C-alpha positions in Angstrom: 217.0 7.6 -63.3 213.6 7.2 -66.3 210.9 8.9 -67.1 209.0 6.9 -64.9 209.4 8.8 -62.0 211.3 12.0 -61.1 215.5 10.7 -61.6 217.1 13.1 -61.6 220.8 12.8 -64.1 224.0 14.8 -62.0 227.9 14.7 -63.7 230.5 14.5 -61.1 234.1 15.4 -61.6 236.6 13.4 -59.5 241.0 13.1 -59.9 242.3 10.5 -58.5 246.0 11.2 -56.6 245.9 14.6 -56.2 244.9 15.0 -52.8 245.6 10.9 -51.4 244.1 11.7 -48.3 240.6 13.7 -49.0 238.6 11.3 -50.0 235.5 8.6 -49.1 234.0 10.4 -45.4 236.1 13.5 -45.1 233.6 15.2 -43.4 230.6 13.1 -43.6 226.9 13.2 -41.5 228.9 11.0 -38.6 230.4 14.5 -37.7 227.2 15.8 -36.8 223.4 15.5 -37.2 223.2 19.5 -36.5 225.5 20.0 -39.3 228.5 21.7 -37.1 232.6 20.0 -38.0 235.0 20.3 -35.5 238.4 19.5 -35.7 238.1 16.0 -34.5 235.6 15.1 -37.4 238.0 16.0 -39.9 240.8 14.3 -38.1 238.4 10.8 -37.9 237.2 12.4 -42.0 241.3 11.7 -42.4 241.9 8.1 -40.2 238.4 6.7 -42.4 240.1 8.8 -45.4 238.4 5.8 -48.6 241.7 6.6 -51.4 243.5 8.5 -53.6 240.0 10.8 -54.9 240.2 14.1 -55.2 236.5 15.7 -55.4 236.7 19.2 -56.5 233.1 21.0 -55.4 232.2 24.2 -58.0 230.0 26.8 -57.9 229.1 27.0 -54.3 229.5 29.8 -51.7 232.5 28.5 -49.5 231.0 25.4 -46.8 228.1 24.4 -49.1 228.0 21.3 -51.4 226.6 18.1 -51.0 226.0 16.3 -48.3 229.0 16.7 -45.7 230.4 18.2 -48.4 232.5 15.1 -48.6 231.7 13.9 -52.4 232.6 15.9 -56.2 229.9 17.7 -57.4 228.6 18.5 -60.9 230.1 20.6 -63.5 226.2 21.2 -64.6 223.5 23.2 -63.1 223.9 24.1 -60.2 221.0 23.4 -57.8 219.0 24.8 -55.4 218.1 22.0 -53.8 221.0 21.0 -51.6 223.8 22.0 -53.8 224.5 19.9 -56.7 224.1 19.6 -60.4 221.4 18.9 -62.2 221.5 17.9 -65.5 217.7 17.7 -65.4 215.2 14.6 -65.7 216.1 12.5 -68.4 215.0 9.7 -70.5 217.0 6.0 -70.0 217.0 5.8 -73.6 219.1 8.9 -73.7 221.7 8.1 -71.4 223.7 6.8 -73.8 223.0 10.4 -75.5 225.1 11.7 -72.4 227.6 9.2 -72.6 228.7 10.3 -76.0 228.4 14.2 -75.2 230.7 13.7 -72.5 232.9 11.1 -74.3 233.2 14.5 -77.3 233.8 17.2 -74.4 236.7 14.8 -73.3 238.4 14.5 -76.6 237.7 18.1 -77.4 240.5 18.7 -73.7 242.1 15.5 -73.6 245.2 17.3 -73.8 244.6 20.4 -71.6 243.6 18.3 -68.0 246.4 19.5 -65.7 248.3 16.0 -64.5 248.8 18.8 -60.9 245.9 20.8 -58.8 247.2 24.1 -57.6 244.8 24.3 -54.2 245.3 27.8 -52.5 244.2 27.4 -48.1 241.7 29.7 -47.2 240.2 29.5 -43.9 238.0 31.3 -41.9 236.1 31.5 -38.4 233.3 29.4 -40.7 234.9 28.0 -43.6 238.1 25.7 -44.6 239.0 24.7 -47.6 241.2 24.8 -50.7 240.4 27.0 -53.7 241.2 25.8 -57.4 242.6 29.2 -59.4 244.6 30.0 -62.3 244.2 27.9 -65.6 243.0 24.2 -64.1 240.1 26.4 -63.0 240.0 27.2 -66.5 240.2 24.0 -68.0 237.2 22.8 -66.0 234.9 25.0 -66.7 235.9 24.6 -70.3 234.7 21.5 -70.0 231.6 21.7 -68.4 231.1 24.7 -71.2 231.8 22.2 -73.8 229.6 19.5 -72.1 226.3 21.2 -72.2 226.8 22.2 -75.3 226.7 18.5 -76.7 224.4 17.3 -74.0 221.8 20.0 -75.8 222.8 18.7 -79.6 222.7 14.5 -78.7 220.8 14.0 -75.9 218.4 17.3 -76.3 219.5 17.6 -72.0 219.1 21.4 -71.2 223.1 21.6 -68.8 223.3 25.0 -67.5 227.1 24.5 -67.1 229.2 26.3 -63.8 231.1 29.4 -64.0 231.6 30.0 -60.3 234.7 29.3 -58.1 235.9 26.2 -57.5 236.7 24.5 -54.2 237.5 21.7 -52.2 235.5 22.0 -48.4 237.7 20.7 -45.6 235.1 21.8 -42.8 232.3 23.9 -42.3 230.3 25.5 -39.3 233.1 24.8 -36.3 234.0 25.4 -34.1 235.8 29.5 -33.8 238.4 28.2 -31.0 238.9 24.9 -34.0 239.8 27.0 -36.0 243.7 27.1 -35.3 244.4 23.3 -34.8 242.2 22.6 -37.9 244.6 25.0 -39.9 247.4 23.5 -39.2 245.6 20.0 -39.6 244.9 21.5 -43.2 248.6 22.7 -43.7 250.2 19.3 -42.9 247.9 17.8 -46.0 251.4 17.6 -48.9 249.8 18.8 -52.2 251.3 18.5 -56.0 250.8 14.9 -56.8 249.7 14.1 -60.1 246.3 12.7 -60.6 244.1 11.3 -63.0 240.8 12.3 -63.9 237.1 11.2 -64.2 233.8 12.2 -65.3 230.8 10.3 -64.5 227.0 10.2 -64.7 224.9 9.5 -61.8 220.9 9.6 -60.9 219.2 10.2 -57.7 215.5 10.3 -57.1 214.6 13.5 -56.6 211.7 12.9 -54.7 213.7 12.3 -51.6 215.7 15.2 -52.2 215.2 16.8 -48.9 215.4 14.2 -47.0 217.6 13.4 -44.4 219.2 9.1 -45.5 219.6 6.7 -43.4 221.4 3.3 -43.6 219.9 0.5 -41.2 223.3 -1.3 -39.3 221.2 -4.3 -37.7 217.5 -5.9 -38.9 214.8 -5.1 -37.3 211.8 -7.2 -37.9 208.5 -5.2 -37.4 206.7 -6.2 -33.7 203.1 -3.3 -35.5 201.8 -3.6 -38.8 202.9 0.4 -39.2 206.9 -1.0 -38.5 209.6 -1.2 -41.3 211.1 -4.4 -42.4 214.8 -3.6 -41.8 218.4 -5.2 -43.2 221.4 -4.6 -42.8 223.1 -1.7 -45.3 219.1 -0.8 -46.2 218.7 3.1 -47.0 215.6 5.0 -45.3 214.8 8.3 -46.4 213.7 10.4 -43.6 211.6 14.0 -44.2 212.4 15.6 -40.4 209.4 17.6 -40.7 207.0 15.1 -40.7 208.3 13.5 -37.9 205.5 14.5 -35.0 203.8 11.1 -35.4 206.8 9.8 -34.6 207.6 8.8 -30.4 211.4 10.0 -28.8 214.0 7.4 -30.6 211.4 6.8 -33.6 211.5 8.1 -37.1 208.8 8.3 -40.0 210.8 6.9 -42.9 210.4 5.3 -46.4 212.9 1.7 -47.4 214.5 2.5 -50.8 214.7 -1.2 -50.8 210.7 -1.8 -50.4 209.3 1.3 -51.4 207.2 1.0 -47.4 206.7 3.3 -45.2 206.7 2.9 -41.5 208.3 3.2 -38.2 211.5 2.5 -37.2 214.2 2.6 -34.1 215.9 5.4 -34.7 219.4 3.7 -33.0 219.5 1.0 -35.2 220.7 3.3 -38.0 223.5 5.7 -38.8 222.6 8.6 -40.6 224.1 8.4 -44.4 225.0 10.8 -47.4 222.5 11.2 -50.3 224.9 10.6 -52.3 225.6 7.5 -51.3 222.4 6.1 -52.6 223.0 7.5 -56.0 223.0 5.3 -58.4 226.4 5.4 -61.2 225.7 4.9 -65.1 228.7 5.9 -67.2 232.3 6.9 -66.6 235.1 8.9 -68.8 238.5 8.4 -67.7 240.8 11.0 -68.6 244.3 9.6 -70.0 247.1 11.7 -69.9 249.4 8.7 -71.8 250.5 9.7 -75.6 249.1 6.8 -76.5 246.0 7.7 -76.7 244.2 4.5 -78.0 245.2 3.0 -74.8 242.7 5.5 -73.4 240.1 2.7 -71.9 236.3 3.4 -70.9 236.8 3.3 -66.9 233.5 1.6 -67.0 234.8 -1.8 -68.5 236.6 -2.3 -65.0 233.3 -1.2 -63.1 230.9 -4.4 -62.1 228.2 -3.3 -63.1 226.5 -0.2 -64.1 224.4 0.2 -60.9 227.0 0.1 -59.0 227.0 3.2 -56.3 230.4 6.1 -55.6 233.3 4.0 -55.8 236.2 3.5 -52.8 239.5 3.2 -53.8 242.8 1.8 -52.1 244.0 3.9 -49.0 247.3 5.4 -49.1 248.9 3.9 -45.9 251.9 6.2 -45.9 250.5 9.4 -46.1 248.1 8.8 -44.2 250.3 7.8 -41.5 252.2 11.0 -42.1 249.6 13.9 -41.4 247.5 11.8 -38.4 251.7 11.4 -36.6 251.2 16.0 -36.6 247.9 15.3 -34.5 249.6 15.2 -30.8 246.3 14.0 -29.0 246.3 11.0 -27.3 243.1 8.1 -28.2 242.3 4.8 -26.4 240.4 2.2 -28.7 238.0 -0.9 -26.5 237.5 -3.5 -28.3 235.6 -6.3 -26.9 237.2 -9.4 -27.5 235.4 -12.1 -30.7 233.4 -14.7 -30.5 234.1 -17.7 -27.7 233.2 -21.0 -27.8 231.3 -21.6 -24.5 228.7 -18.9 -26.5 227.9 -21.0 -29.2 227.8 -24.3 -27.5 227.4 -23.8 -24.3 228.8 -24.3 -20.8 229.1 -28.0 -21.3 231.3 -27.2 -24.3 234.9 -28.7 -22.6 232.9 -32.3 -21.9 232.1 -32.2 -26.0 235.7 -31.6 -27.6 237.6 -33.7 -24.5 238.5 -37.6 -25.1 237.8 -39.9 -21.7 241.9 -39.9 -21.8 241.7 -35.9 -20.7 242.5 -35.0 -24.8 241.7 -32.2 -27.2 239.6 -33.2 -29.9 237.9 -30.6 -32.7 233.3 -31.9 -33.3 233.0 -29.1 -34.9 234.8 -26.2 -37.4 233.3 -23.5 -35.1 236.2 -25.3 -32.4 239.3 -24.4 -32.7 242.1 -26.4 -34.7 243.6 -26.9 -31.2 244.6 -25.1 -27.7 247.5 -23.9 -26.2 249.4 -26.4 -23.4 248.5 -25.2 -20.0 250.1 -26.3 -16.9 247.0 -27.8 -15.0 246.0 -29.4 -18.0 242.6 -29.0 -20.5 240.4 -28.5 -17.2 241.6 -24.9 -17.0 239.3 -24.1 -19.9 236.3 -25.0 -18.7 235.9 -20.9 -17.4 238.6 -19.1 -19.7 237.5 -20.7 -23.1 239.3 -19.8 -26.2 238.2 -17.9 -28.8 236.0 -19.8 -31.7 237.2 -20.6 -34.8 234.2 -18.0 -35.7 236.0 -15.3 -33.5 239.4 -15.9 -35.1 238.3 -14.4 -38.0 236.4 -11.8 -36.8 239.8 -10.7 -35.0 241.2 -10.7 -37.6 238.7 -9.4 -40.6 238.7 -6.1 -37.3 242.8 -6.4 -37.5 242.7 -6.0 -41.4 239.4 -3.3 -41.8 242.2 -1.4 -38.7 245.5 -1.6 -40.8 243.3 -0.2 -44.2 241.9 2.6 -41.8 245.2 4.1 -41.1 244.9 3.5 -37.9 248.6 4.1 -35.6 248.8 1.1 -32.8 251.0 2.5 -29.8 250.5 -0.4 -27.4 248.4 -2.9 -26.5 246.7 -3.5 -23.4 244.5 -6.8 -22.8 242.3 -8.8 -19.7 243.8 -11.9 -19.1 241.5 -14.1 -19.8 242.0 -16.2 -23.4 240.1 -15.2 -25.1 240.9 -11.5 -25.3 244.9 -12.0 -25.7 244.0 -13.6 -28.4 242.0 -11.4 -29.6 244.8 -8.8 -29.2 247.0 -11.4 -31.2 245.4 -11.5 -33.9 244.8 -8.0 -34.5 248.4 -7.4 -33.9 249.0 -9.7 -36.7 246.9 -8.0 -38.8 248.4 -5.1 -38.2 252.1 -6.0 -38.3 252.6 -5.4 -35.6 253.0 -9.0 -34.7 257.2 -8.5 -33.0 257.1 -4.7 -32.7 254.3 -4.4 -29.9 254.0 -6.5 -27.0 251.2 -7.1 -25.3 250.7 -6.1 -22.1 248.1 -8.0 -20.1 246.1 -6.2 -17.3 244.0 -7.8 -14.7 242.7 -4.8 -13.3 240.1 -4.6 -17.4 238.8 -8.4 -16.0 236.0 -9.1 -16.3 233.1 -8.5 -13.6 233.6 -11.8 -11.7 230.2 -11.6 -9.9 229.5 -12.6 -13.6 232.0 -15.4 -13.6 231.3 -18.5 -12.8 231.7 -20.4 -9.2 232.9 -19.7 -5.8 236.5 -18.6 -6.8 238.2 -17.0 -9.6 238.9 -18.2 -13.1 242.3 -20.1 -13.0 244.2 -17.8 -15.7 247.0 -18.5 -17.6 250.1 -16.8 -16.7 252.2 -14.8 -18.4 254.8 -17.6 -18.9 252.1 -20.2 -20.8 251.1 -17.5 -22.8 254.7 -17.0 -23.6 255.4 -20.5 -24.7 252.0 -20.6 -26.4 253.6 -17.8 -28.9 252.3 -14.7 -27.9 254.3 -11.9 -27.7 254.0 -11.0 -23.8 255.2 -7.9 -21.8 256.7 -9.8 -18.8 257.8 -6.3 -17.6 255.2 -4.5 -17.7 254.0 -4.4 -13.5 249.7 -4.3 -13.8 248.2 -1.3 -11.9 245.8 -4.5 -10.4 247.3 -7.6 -9.8 246.1 -11.3 -11.2 246.3 -12.2 -7.4 244.2 -8.9 -6.0 241.5 -10.7 -7.7 238.8 -11.1 -5.7 235.5 -13.6 -6.1 231.4 -12.2 -6.5 233.1 -8.0 -5.9 230.9 -5.9 -5.9 229.8 -3.8 -8.5 231.3 -0.6 -7.1 234.6 -2.8 -6.5 234.8 -3.2 -9.9 234.4 0.1 -11.3 236.9 1.0 -8.6 239.1 -1.6 -10.2 238.3 -0.2 -13.9 238.9 3.0 -12.8 242.6 2.7 -11.5 243.4 0.5 -13.7 242.4 2.7 -17.1 243.9 6.4 -15.4 247.5 3.9 -15.2 247.6 3.1 -19.0 246.1 6.0 -20.5 249.5 7.3 -17.6 251.5 4.9 -19.1 251.8 5.9 -22.1 252.3 10.0 -21.8 254.7 10.7 -24.3 252.3 7.9 -27.4 250.4 10.1 -30.1 249.1 6.7 -31.6 246.2 5.1 -30.5 246.1 3.1 -26.9 244.3 0.0 -27.4 242.3 -1.8 -25.0 241.2 -5.4 -25.8 239.2 -6.9 -22.7 235.3 -7.6 -22.3 231.9 -6.0 -23.2 231.8 -5.1 -20.1 235.6 -2.7 -20.9 233.2 -0.7 -23.5 231.5 1.5 -19.9 233.6 1.2 -17.3 236.8 1.6 -19.2 235.3 4.8 -21.2 233.9 6.7 -18.4 236.2 7.4 -16.1 238.2 9.2 -18.8 234.9 10.9 -19.9 234.2 12.0 -16.6 231.2 10.3 -16.8 230.4 8.5 -13.0 229.2 4.9 -12.7 225.7 3.6 -14.7 223.2 2.7 -12.5 223.6 -1.5 -12.0 220.5 -2.6 -13.6 221.4 -0.1 -16.9 224.8 -1.2 -16.4 224.0 -5.4 -16.6 221.0 -4.1 -20.0 224.1 -2.2 -21.5 226.2 -4.6 -21.5 223.6 -7.6 -23.3 223.9 -5.6 -26.1 227.5 -5.0 -27.4 228.6 -7.3 -30.0 231.8 -9.3 -30.4 234.2 -7.0 -31.9 232.3 -3.6 -30.5 234.6 -0.6 -29.8 234.4 2.7 -28.1 236.8 5.2 -29.0 237.9 8.2 -26.9 239.8 10.9 -28.2 241.6 13.5 -25.8 240.7 17.5 -26.2 243.6 18.9 -25.1 242.0 22.1 -25.9 239.1 21.7 -23.5 241.4 20.2 -20.9 238.9 16.7 -21.6 238.1 13.7 -23.0 235.6 13.1 -26.2 234.1 9.9 -27.5 234.3 10.2 -31.4 233.7 7.8 -34.0 235.6 4.3 -34.2 238.0 3.9 -36.5 236.0 1.2 -38.4 232.8 0.5 -38.5 230.9 -2.7 -36.8 230.6 -6.3 -37.8 227.4 -7.9 -37.9 226.8 -11.5 -39.7 223.5 -13.8 -38.0 223.8 -16.9 -36.6 224.6 -20.8 -38.2 222.9 -24.0 -37.3 223.6 -27.1 -36.9 222.9 -30.0 -39.0 222.8 -33.7 -38.2 222.4 -34.8 -42.2 221.8 -38.4 -40.7 218.8 -36.6 -39.2 218.1 -35.0 -41.9 217.6 -38.8 -44.2 215.5 -40.0 -42.0 213.3 -36.7 -41.7 212.8 -38.2 -45.9 
């Protein structure tokens, strides 16, 4: 904010702890670019809830609020631009005056803020949400009016306090046939939790009020002078009315980081919320403790005065209880982590073998040890293990799945060692390694035409895997036995094998309401999901091109829609993992070159 540019200051109210499930990306832009909000989007939002922060949206008509209705709105004036509350333009040096006004208003009403917020569910064919009624709503409105008065006196800033209905939007503009499922989900939310109130000052760039906000997922180096450079995490502002010059798959945008305008590939980005680019300046916490002197400005615990919107810890037990009310079956297909030969090439085994056939670690990205195999180390040549980075990737993905609150009910893995290792590491991070056994399914093994040699790779037996401390389900009868794998099979044979296997996997778990985890190869993200979605196989050439783009720990998430009798592709419970390369370093060569 400041007088050097068109920045607007905003005041946002939130109470943490009141509704532990409703926060973060509750109904963010990932629910659909057309603005529709369905029950799958709500349930996905509940799975991705970021913590116990309860945003209250005042003033706007039902369904009208900040992008996706998932951020707390201002209790100040209700701006016409996007439903957020704007305090108007304000110079930088007046931020402290605004904060003083905020403190005065807070101190005056400190003891009046409710410890719990009574919420009344309201449902219609296009809106679902909670309304705040009674004295709590009156207290919030009184705080708004007090702050408006103090801001005018201390900061010479005009604030129009909100006096309209306060509400928390869960879903809006959804399909009518989703209404009943959405209502069931909403009624399953436990209410009445105690809460901690906070108020925060943010600023936003008014030049981009009507723009869409994209977040770069991957790095992109321009191929032409009129293209933008992208780095993961960059925010791009896109004006929907100025896209006539862009060809299909491309958009014209302005980089928040560089200020440059140019073309960029749309599939390198994901839709972000406008509020993700807001900058936080100061925060005030309403402490309800009897010792008011112990209250501290929560800014002291902030990392810096310009950080973005905060995220708090998940309430996992409550989240899982809510998810258990949804009886839909889901399948999460995950590619294995980075394999050793992916980094060190086909001769990786020669690099780590002694003359007498023993393993040693020539580089830190080689694993610390290898499991014992009956025929010795040579069998690893075409069945390589995870690299050290692959182990790290698997663990960080498992940790993210734990944070998401997802409930894994069963695990199936390709017999390739790297897949079984990835499944084991994910289960360890989920604290389920002793509760859930890995079911090895040869039917979801890689397309054998892509495997080296004229014979199928020698894979570890179930006994060898158990001896290596993998928790294997030896009673599981696979859809496609290992002995039936044929070398250099045709593409159609591979597709038929995967289709039969994934159908049996789904049917093996008829009563499970949790998520079926399938850990396989990059090709499985296509061949194991298209049969569920009712899609025909890709053309062989397109399939090969598609698979090459799938990164380690890439995920596809399918969900059964019982109402419509079909499966749907929905947002995975966690984000993708992106990182750069790290080349080998020889210090002797470095010394000699200088």
